[in-house]
Backbone as a chain_set.jsonl record, in Angstrom:
{"seq": "MVWRGYMYTFLLFVVAFVQSMMLHQYFHRCMVVGMRIRSSLVAAVYKKVGFVDLSFYYVGFSTLCSVLARVGLVAVVHRYLML", "coords": {"N": [[-179.463, -29.905, 31.169], [-177.546, -28.484, 30.072], [-178.224, -26.017, 29.061], [-177.847, -24.026, 30.898], [-175.07, -23.449, 31.002], [-174.949, -22.016, 28.431], [-176.411, -20.024, 29.233], [-174.966, -18.831, 31.5], [-173.038, -17.989, 29.902], [-174.241, -16.383, 27.864], [-175.055, -14.24, 29.85], [-172.881, -13.547, 31.015], [-171.734, -12.203, 28.591], [-173.464, -10.132, 28.587], [-173.407, -8.833, 30.662], [-170.331, -7.887, 30.284], [-170.443, -6.454, 28.035], [-172.321, -4.322, 28.798], [-170.845, -3.225, 30.927], [-168.892, -2.605, 29.32], [-170.094, -0.174, 27.797], [-171.027, 1.378, 29.895], [-168.213, 2.412, 30.963], [-167.66, 3.786, 28.648], [-169.091, 5.792, 28.149], [-168.775, 6.895, 31.014], [-165.936, 8.231, 30.974], [-166.456, 9.44, 28.007], [-168.285, 11.688, 29.395], [-166.159, 12.282, 31.328], [-164.016, 13.61, 29.727], [-165.535, 15.732, 28.339], [-166.037, 17.335, 30.788], [-163.599, 17.864, 31.068], [-162.717, 19.386, 28.976], [-164.243, 21.422, 28.724], [-163.736, 23.019, 31.282], [-161.447, 23.645, 30.638], [-161.535, 25.169, 28.486], [-162.82, 27.323, 29.687], [-161.168, 28.167, 31.547], [-159.067, 29.251, 30.3], [-160.567, 31.162, 29.093], [-161.211, 32.643, 30.792], [-158.266, 33.771, 31.63], [-158.079, 35.126, 29.52], [-159.593, 37.037, 29.629], [-159.668, 38.375, 32.09], [-156.821, 39.408, 31.554], [-157.38, 41.18, 29.295], [-156.533, 41.024, 26.628], [-155.607, 39.288, 23.77], [-152.994, 37.834, 23.478], [-150.404, 36.017, 22.074], [-147.55, 36.315, 22.162], [-146.086, 35.251, 24.569], [-146.333, 32.398, 24.584], [-143.96, 31.742, 22.713], [-141.718, 32.713, 24.016], [-142.031, 31.332, 26.645], [-142.547, 29.228, 29.658], [-141.971, 30.472, 32.39], [-142.362, 32.974, 31.584], [-145.146, 33.138, 30.922], [-145.676, 32.472, 33.413], [-145.289, 34.713, 34.682], [-147.122, 36.807, 33.878], [-149.338, 35.982, 34.535], [-149.321, 36.204, 37.123], [-149.066, 38.692, 37.457], [-151.71, 39.555, 36.92], [-153.187, 38.043, 38.769], [-153.906, 35.405, 38.786], [-152.606, 32.859, 39.596], [-153.185, 31.539, 41.667], [-155.633, 30.179, 40.579], [-154.697, 28.961, 37.931], [-152.848, 27.079, 39.171], [-154.391, 25.305, 40.685], [-156.076, 24.285, 38.557], [-154.182, 22.76, 37.109], [-153.681, 21.138, 39.251], [-155.605, 19.228, 39.283]], "CA": [[-178.854, -28.919, 32.397], [-176.287, -27.707, 29.245], [-178.649, -24.993, 28.747], [-177.214, -23.222, 32.03], [-174.042, -23.211, 30.497], [-175.386, -21.324, 27.531], [-177.455, -19.03, 29.884], [-173.853, -18.121, 31.672], [-171.981, -17.667, 28.782], [-174.983, -15.005, 27.672], [-175.265, -13.413, 30.685], [-171.188, -12.958, 30.947], [-171.442, -11.378, 27.496], [-174.443, -8.841, 28.47], [-172.306, -7.831, 31.506], [-169.32, -7.532, 29.75], [-171.186, -5.087, 27.155], [-173.023, -2.989, 29.8], [-169.457, -2.441, 31.752], [-168.074, -1.813, 28.601], [-170.848, 1.159, 27.822], [-170.784, 2.387, 31.02], [-167.145, 3.119, 30.926], [-167.742, 4.355, 27.108], [-170.063, 6.847, 28.555], [-168.05, 7.748, 31.574], [-164.889, 8.418, 29.927], [-166.712, 10.677, 26.908], [-168.311, 12.505, 29.835], [-164.977, 13.028, 31.901], [-163.403, 14.354, 28.601], [-166.03, 16.698, 27.78], [-166.489, 18.169, 31.399], [-162.451, 18.537, 31.411], [-162.686, 20.339, 28.043], [-165.059, 22.773, 29.312], [-162.906, 23.452, 32.522], [-160.029, 24.052, 30.217], [-161.879, 26.474, 28.019], [-163.409, 28.237, 30.712], [-159.686, 28.65, 32.577], [-158.419, 29.657, 29.039], [-161.25, 32.375, 28.407], [-160.84, 33.073, 31.89], [-157.52, 34.191, 31.672], [-157.673, 36.03, 28.368], [-160.838, 38.134, 29.929], [-158.489, 38.986, 32.853], [-155.531, 39.756, 30.738], [-157.964, 42.139, 28.445], [-156.433, 41.047, 25.296], [-155.315, 38.055, 23.367], [-151.631, 38.088, 23.033], [-149.401, 34.883, 22.194], [-146.385, 36.337, 22.6], [-145.545, 34.307, 25.576], [-146.218, 31.327, 24.138], [-142.757, 31.82, 22.269], [-140.747, 33.116, 25.038], [-141.763, 30.134, 27.518], [-143.609, 28.947, 30.565], [-141.674, 31.39, 33.058], [-143.14, 34.572, 31.251], [-146.558, 32.998, 31.139], [-146.668, 32.503, 34.894], [-145.001, 36.305, 35.359], [-148.116, 37.45, 33.134], [-150.49, 35.35, 35.291], [-149.276, 36.587, 38.725], [-149.233, 40.097, 37.539], [-153.375, 39.73, 36.939], [-153.853, 37.231, 40.024], [-154.449, 34.202, 38.389], [-151.806, 31.871, 39.678], [-154.024, 30.098, 41.949], [-156.533, 29.607, 39.863], [-153.891, 27.919, 37.013], [-152.385, 26.066, 39.871], [-155.762, 24.316, 41.036], [-156.376, 23.62, 37.498], [-152.906, 21.701, 37.288], [-153.637, 19.881, 40.26], [-156.532, 18.117, 39.211]], "C": [[-177.531, -27.964, 31.305], [-176.75, -26.56, 28.933], [-178.044, -23.44, 29.798], [-175.531, -22.911, 31.648], [-173.947, -22.138, 29.476], [-175.869, -19.942, 28.155], [-176.018, -17.963, 30.773], [-172.97, -17.155, 30.874], [-172.7, -16.322, 28.342], [-174.952, -14.033, 28.375], [-173.682, -12.365, 31.045], [-170.955, -11.987, 29.799], [-172.237, -10.197, 27.503], [-173.857, -7.961, 29.4], [-171.27, -6.893, 31.119], [-169.622, -6.484, 28.448], [-171.607, -4.3, 27.944], [-172.19, -2.509, 30.215], [-168.948, -1.705, 30.58], [-168.99, -0.007, 27.796], [-170.726, 1.625, 28.689], [-169.388, 2.902, 30.913], [-166.826, 3.87, 29.605], [-167.974, 6.043, 27.836], [-169.334, 7.633, 29.903], [-166.603, 8.339, 31.529], [-165.09, 9.529, 29.206], [-167.019, 11.921, 28.386], [-167.294, 13.056, 30.763], [-164.151, 14.236, 30.72], [-164.316, 15.663, 28.498], [-166.201, 18.028, 28.843], [-164.668, 18.467, 31.59], [-162.037, 19.822, 30.004], [-163.424, 21.661, 28.33], [-164.58, 23.549, 30.506], [-161.61, 23.863, 31.705], [-160.562, 25.403, 29.453], [-162.091, 27.238, 28.738], [-162.065, 28.986, 31.243], [-159.438, 29.752, 31.252], [-159.358, 31.337, 28.815], [-161.056, 33.386, 29.588], [-159.618, 34.254, 32.444], [-157.479, 35.363, 30.545], [-158.921, 37.247, 28.785], [-159.967, 39.063, 31.341], [-157.428, 39.826, 32.172], [-156.318, 41.169, 29.981], [-157.273, 41.889, 26.959], [-155.49, 39.759, 24.655], [-153.659, 38.306, 22.351], [-150.646, 36.87, 23.191], [-148.346, 34.803, 21.999], [-145.678, 35.36, 23.346], [-145.113, 32.995, 25.461], [-144.519, 30.895, 23.242], [-141.856, 32.06, 23.106], [-140.978, 32.203, 26.369], [-142.805, 30.396, 28.42], [-143.021, 29.949, 31.409], [-142.733, 32.804, 32.926], [-144.439, 34.164, 31.336], [-146.757, 32.826, 33.037], [-146.259, 33.924, 35.345], [-146.529, 37.049, 34.93], [-149.457, 37.083, 34.156], [-150.453, 35.812, 36.885], [-149.136, 38.152, 38.52], [-151.088, 40.416, 37.356], [-153.97, 38.917, 37.963], [-154.411, 35.953, 39.568], [-153.472, 33.247, 38.522], [-152.517, 30.878, 40.482], [-155.206, 29.486, 41.228], [-155.792, 28.593, 38.88], [-153.062, 26.784, 37.93], [-153.427, 24.993, 40.291], [-155.934, 23.747, 40.287], [-155.186, 22.341, 37.389], [-152.827, 20.872, 38.221], [-154.621, 18.963, 40.363], [-156.293, 16.728, 38.579]], "O": [[-176.819, -27.045, 31.709], [-175.909, -25.79, 28.468], [-177.907, -22.264, 29.462], [-174.959, -21.988, 32.227], [-172.999, -21.355, 29.537], [-175.692, -18.878, 27.562], [-175.994, -16.732, 30.732], [-172.439, -16.066, 31.091], [-172.072, -15.264, 28.375], [-174.838, -12.915, 27.872], [-173.472, -11.166, 31.224], [-170.141, -11.07, 29.912], [-171.994, -9.28, 26.719], [-173.727, -6.746, 29.248], [-171.164, -5.693, 31.369], [-168.704, -5.757, 28.067], [-171.112, -3.191, 27.741], [-172.224, -1.28, 30.162], [-168.615, -0.521, 30.622], [-168.384, 0.996, 27.418], [-170.141, 2.696, 28.526], [-169.405, 4.12, 30.73], [-165.787, 4.522, 29.512], [-167.242, 7.027, 27.941], [-169.302, 8.864, 29.897], [-166.386, 9.102, 32.471], [-164.388, 10.527, 29.363], [-166.247, 12.868, 28.535], [-167.422, 14.24, 31.072], [-163.835, 15.404, 30.949], [-163.697, 16.723, 28.593], [-166.389, 19.192, 28.488], [-164.428, 19.406, 32.348], [-161.303, 20.806, 30.088], [-163.004, 22.791, 28.084], [-165.018, 24.682, 30.703], [-160.739, 24.466, 32.332], [-160.122, 26.518, 29.731], [-161.421, 28.247, 28.519], [-161.967, 30.21, 31.326], [-159.652, 30.959, 31.36], [-158.831, 32.391, 28.457], [-160.815, 34.588, 29.472], [-159.77, 35.185, 33.235], [-156.871, 36.415, 30.745], [-159.002, 38.284, 28.128], [-159.789, 40.281, 31.359], [-157.365, 41.029, 32.424], [-155.741, 42.241, 30.163], [-157.583, 42.723, 26.109], [-154.569, 39.386, 25.382], [-153.362, 38.703, 21.224], [-150.103, 36.677, 24.279], [-147.798, 33.743, 21.696], [-144.767, 34.693, 22.855], [-144.096, 32.462, 25.905], [-144.092, 29.741, 23.264], [-140.861, 31.384, 22.842], [-140.098, 32.315, 27.222], [-143.68, 31.257, 28.328], [-143.808, 30.876, 31.22], [-143.483, 33.386, 33.71], [-145.096, 34.991, 31.969], [-147.774, 33.037, 33.698], [-146.825, 34.373, 36.342], [-147.01, 37.847, 35.735], [-150.371, 37.863, 34.425], [-151.405, 35.759, 37.664], [-149.1, 38.836, 39.543], [-151.577, 41.494, 37.693], [-155.187, 38.997, 38.129], [-155.445, 35.532, 40.086], [-153.33, 32.602, 37.484], [-152.552, 29.677, 40.212], [-155.589, 28.329, 41.401], [-156.17, 27.422, 38.925], [-152.686, 25.728, 37.422], [-153.139, 23.803, 40.168], [-156.066, 22.55, 40.545], [-155.439, 21.154, 37.594], [-152.048, 19.92, 38.19], [-154.672, 18.072, 41.211], [-157.185, 15.879, 38.596]]}, "num_chains": 1, "name": "protein.A"}
């Protein structure tokens, strides 16, 4: 009956290993999807604005919000930030 202890130990190791691999895959996919959403949002903002001007970066977040309000992307950014 000693073999049952070894079997339970082995099964516990296998289950923990499979769980770890599944969680790793899940987090990897979440990161990839998040980066795709972020890059598509940035591309949509630059496409809507029509030029790439990073001067708002040095001014502040309020200026960025006013630029986005002018081009009509506030709802998209707000929805993205609520994720």
